[in-house]
N, C-alpha and C positions, 0 to 999 in steps of 0.2 A: 504493500500499499504505500503512495506518495501522493503528497498534495500537489496538483499540476497548476491550479490556478486559485487565487484566493483574493477577494476583494471584501468592501464593506458588506457587500449584498448578497454575494455568493460564494460557494467552496467547491471546488472540482478536485474529486479524488481518483486518481487513476489505480489500476489493479487493485480495486476493492476487496475482492474476495480472494482467496486461493485459486489456483489454475482449476483443480479438483472441483471444488466448490461452485465456481462459475460454470462448469460444464454440467454439472447436476442441476443448476438452475436453468441452464438452456433445455436439457431434457425434461424438466417439469414444465415447460412450455409446450411440449408435444404431448402432454398429457391432459393439459386442462380443457374445460369444456366452454371453449371460447364462444361467444354470441356477438352480434351487432350491438353497439352502444346504445342505438335508438331502436332495438328489437322491442323493447314493452313499452316504452313512452320517448317522448323526445327529452333527452337530457340537455338542457339548455345552456350548458357550460361550452356545448358543441354548435358552433353556427352550421346554417345549411350547406355553406361551401366547404366545409370541413371534410366532406366525404362520410364514409363509413368505417371508421376503425372499429374494432373490436376488443372487448374486455372479458375478465373472467370474474371468479369469486373475489371476495374480500378476505384478507388475512390482517387479523389485529395483532397485537404485542401483548395484549391480556384481555381477558374476556370483558364485553362493555354492552350495554344495552343501548347506545347512543344512535339516535337517529339520523346521525351524520353516515354511517356505514350501513343501516340498515343489517339485513342478515348477513353474518360474517363467521368466520373460522377462527378462533384463539390460537394463539401459540401455547404450546406445541401442536403443529399439526399432522406431522410424521412426513410432511412433504419438502422438497428441497427449499421452497420459499423460507424454511426456518433457517437455513443458512444465512439469507439476507437480514433477516430479523436480528439474528445473534450479531452479525456483522455491525449493524446498525447500534445495537446496545454496546458492544464492546468500544464504540466510539463516540459515546455521548460526551464524553469530557472533551472532544474536539469540537464537536458540534455547538456546545452549550453557547459559545458567543453568538451564535444566530438564531437558536431555538430557546434559550433559556435553560430554566432547571427543571429536570422531570419531578412531578409531585407539587410544583409551584406553578410554574408557566405552562406547564403543558401535562398530561396524564397517560398518554397511549399515543401510538401511532400505527396507521395502518398501512396495508401493502395490497396494490391492486395490479395485477398483469394486464398489459395492452398490446394488441397488434395493429401497427400502423402498416398497411400495404400502400403501394405506389398510389399517389393522388390524395392520400388523405393528411390531415395535420390538425392543428389546434389553433384558433384565432387567438390573438391578442386578449389577455385576461389577467386579473389579479386574484391570488388566492388569500384575499384579506380579511375574511370573515374575523370576528372578535375571538371565536373559540379556535382558531388555527394559529399557531405558533410559529409555523414554518412549512415548507414542502420540500420534496425532495424527488428524483428520478433516477432510476438504476438501469443501465443498458445493458441487456441480457443477450442479444445475438452475437454470435462468435465472431463475425467479421462484419465491416462496413468500408464502403469508399467515400471520400469526400465529396464525388460529385452526385453521390445519391440523395443528397438533401438531409431533411429531418434535423436540421441544426434548432437548437435552443436560442433563440433570439431573447436579450435580456435588456429591458429599457434602461437608459443610462440616467436617470434621474435618482435611482435609488428608492429606498421606502417612501411610500405615500399612503396616506389614508383615502384610497381611491373609492368613491362612492359613485354610484349612477344617480342621475338625477331623479328627483321626486316628480311624481305627476299626479294631477288630482282626476280620480276615475269617476264614472259617470253616478255611482251610488254616494259621491262626496267623500269616499276615503282617499287617502294619499299612500301611493305605492312607488317602490322603485323597480323599473321594469326590465333591467337588464339590458344585454346588448345582442341578444340573439337573433333579433328582427331589425335593429337599427344600432349599430355600432359607432354611430357620430361621435359620441361623448369619450369613447375609449380611444378612438382614433385621434380626435383632438389633444388628447392628453398625451399620446406617443408622441406626436408629430412636434410638440413643444420641445423635444430635444434633439440636440445635432447629431447625436450617435449614442451609440450603445454597445453591446457585448454578443459575441455568439460563442456556443459550445457544441462542437461536433459530436455526435453520439458513437463515440469509439467503444468497443466491447469492454464490459467489466468497469466502466466509469460511473461513479457516483458525482450527483449534482445535489447540493444542498441550498436552496433559496430561502432569504429571510422574508418574512410574512411582508405581505404589501407591495412587492416587486413586481411591475407588470413584465409578463413575459408571454411568448409565442412559440408553438413548435411549428416551424416550416414545413410544407408538405413533403412528403417523399416523393423524389422525382422518379419519372417513368423509367430512367436509366436503372433503377434497383431490380426492374423486372419483378421477379417473384420473390426477392428477399424482402423480408418485413423489419420494420423497426420494433423490435421486442423489448418492451421496458416495464419494469414495474415502478409505478408512482403512487405518493400518498402523502398525507398530511401529519403534523404532531397536533394532537388534539387536545384541548382542556375540556375535561368532561368531569363536573363535579357531582354528577347523579349517582 
């Protein structure tokens, strides 16, 4: 394990798991019951232009009844995803600068496997809910070429309390509508900055993001063919229930 890049807003760790553990995690992807993200309902974190990525079940670092994850499988699951959970637990002292302390700033984290085939991505967004202490992604695919796309783009402004505008509804209530049908507000926020960062999805790479940092997953390029961006992503969650 080695730190490849570190800023005030994100941390990039290469060779995060041992070669054996990373191979087991890749094999785990072959056995998971993946389904389209939008199979049951529109998950509005994904815009219509983001294509049809796939996801699998949620795994948590401890039992929880939080509605953030819904139905989940608690550690230890007996599957290779446990190796990633253990890797995160082993490095919490390194991560505390970004996510704070377990038991105070957050209580558990979850892992959700994703498959992004060619043409799929995730538009600009912020994981800034108040119950989120930070976010991460781990790249499980065994190879990746730079021209295959899927870069993680990170806004250059750093932490911000980004909130979608409030709107008055027909019944008189006030609601935030999000950006799934109209992303103008989040586009304006990103366009204010002259530059940012990008992180390539190198195999066995782990990226930790501070809460509130705007970011985007660039679509997987057609040149990737049938190679998929196989990743495990999740949040560190404050759950006092």
